[in-house]
N, C-alpha and C positions, 0 to 999 in steps of 0.2 A: 582411656581416661574420659571422664564426663566433663564437658564444658560447663562451667558455672557462671552465673550472672552475678556481678557484684555492684555495690552501690557507691563506691568511692575509689579514688586513685590509690589510696592506701591499701584497700582490699585487693586491687588489681596487682599491686607489687607483691603483696603477701602471698598471692597464689603461685608466685615464681620461686618461693623460698627453697624448694627441694631440687632445683635444677641448676646445673653448673652454668649454662649459657641460655639466655632468654632475651626476648625483645618485645617491643610493643608496636602494633600497627594500627594507625588511625585511618578510618575510611568512611565512606558513606554507608548508611544502614541498608541501602539498596543492594549492596554487595554481600550482605550477610548470608543469604541463601547459598550462593556459590562458595563462599569461604567455608561455611560449615558443612558442606557436602563434598567439596573438591579440594579444599585447602587453598593455598596461595599459588597462583599461576601468573605468568607474565603475559596475560591476554590484554587486549587494548580496547575494551569497552564495546566497540562495534565490530561487525564482521570484517574480514579481510576485503570482501567485495565492496563494502561501504567505504572503507579507507581508500581503496583503489579509485572508486568513483569520485570521491572528494579531491584526491590528488590530481586526477585528470581534469576536473573542473578548475582547480586552482591554476594548473599549468596553462590552460587555455586563456586564463586571465593574467598570466605572467606574475602570479603571486609567489613570493618567496616561501617555500615549504621546507627549508632546511631543518628548522627546529622540529617540525612535525615529523619528518622522515627519520630524523635521528631518534626521536622518542619511539617510533614504531619499531626501530631496530634493536631497542633495548630488550634484553632477556634477563631481567633481574627484578627482585622485589626488595624493598627497603624496610628495615625495622629500626626503630629508635631504641637506644639503650636505656633511655629514661622515659618513664610513663608520661611525665610532664611535657616532654617534647612532642609526643604523639598527640596529646590533648591540644597543645598549642597549634599543631599542624591542622587539625580538623576545625578548631574554633576560628582559625584565620581564613577559613574558606577554601581549604585545599583538599577537601574530601574527594576521594576517587583518584588521587594522585596528582602531583604537580605537573606531570607531563601533559595533562589535559589542557593546560594553558597554551601549549603550542598548537594544539588542534583548534582551540577557541580563537586564537589569533588569526588563523587561516579562514575560519568560518566568518569572523567579523569582517574580514576584508572582502569576502565574497558578498556579504550583505551590502557592503559599501559600493562595489563596482560591478556586481554581477547582473545578468539579465533577470527578468521577472521569474522565469522558470528556475534559474540557478538560486535566486534568493529564496524561493519557496522551498527548494530542496535543502538548502543550508539551514533554514529556519527550523526544520524538523530536528536537526542535530543540535542546534543551539538550545532548543527547548529541553531536549533530553539531558544535555550537559547541565543545564540550570537545575533540573530536577535532582541530579546527583548532588550538586552543591547545597541545595536547599533541604534535602532530606536530613533527618536527625543523624548525627554522627555516632560512630561506635568505635571503641578501642579494644583491641584484642591483645591479651598477654599470650606469648607463644614460646614453647620450648624449642630452642635452637641448638641443643646439645648434639655433639657427635657428627657434625657436618664437615669437619676438617677444612680443607682449602676452598670448598665451594661457598663457605661463609666468610666474607671478607670484612675485616674491621676497617672502616673508613676513618683513618686517623685525623683527617681534617675536621670531622664532625663526629659526635658520639652516635654513630650509626653502624648497622650491619647491612651488607648487601649480599643477597643470595643469588648466585648466577646459575643459569641453565646453559647447557651446551647449545651454541647457536645453530648447529646442523640439524639434528632430529626435530620432528614435529613436536609441538607442545603436548605433554602428556595429558591424559584425561583427568588424572588425580595427581596432585602435587606430592613431592617428597615431604613438603611441609604441609601435611594433610590434617584432616579434622582431629586425629588423635593427638596432635601436638598443640591444639588450642587448650589453654589452661583456664582462661577466664575472659569475660567481656564486660565492658562498662558501656552501657547504653545511655545516651543523653535524653531519651524520651521513652516512655512506656510503650509507645506505638511504633518504635523504630524498627521492629522486626515483623511488622504487619505483612502477611503474605501477599495481600493485594497491591502492595507497593513494589514488589520485587520483580526484577528482570535481570538477565545476565550482565554483569559489569566487570570492569577492570579492577584488580587490586594492586597493580603495579605502581611503583612509585615513579 
């Protein structure tokens, strides 16, 4: 199936008409290249070694990292059942996933109490996270049919959660791969500019 670009929320919804189960994922346009080549994966924006380094730094400063480590342990991706909810998500500044807020909280604390070298290190990550939030957002309509129990309907909110087995390594290409992308709504003509792209998280 060929991914189509649409100009409105109504067109995004219309692209799902032939599918029994579908969802909408709002994210930063900086994640577009990964999503359109690998699909949705529970990666965490930065490398595992980067996260390990930041956690070690935070631990040396006695900073609470519980929210951060909980997010790192999540092996799921979130999809809104309603397109408007995905739009609200990105326009409220949550592009790249709400979990990034936990990482940002730790980074801001390092900026507050860390050494000069630690502040310099943390600043690099803060700037990358800010670039994710500031980049034009994009919404994907996604075919979520035939996933059975791996797709969980969160009855507290109109959301689907897709879970990966916590044991095996993260796959190179997602089960929710490029062929399941139905349409995307980009909030800027330049949002998919290749010179903006670097590997980013799509996890919620």
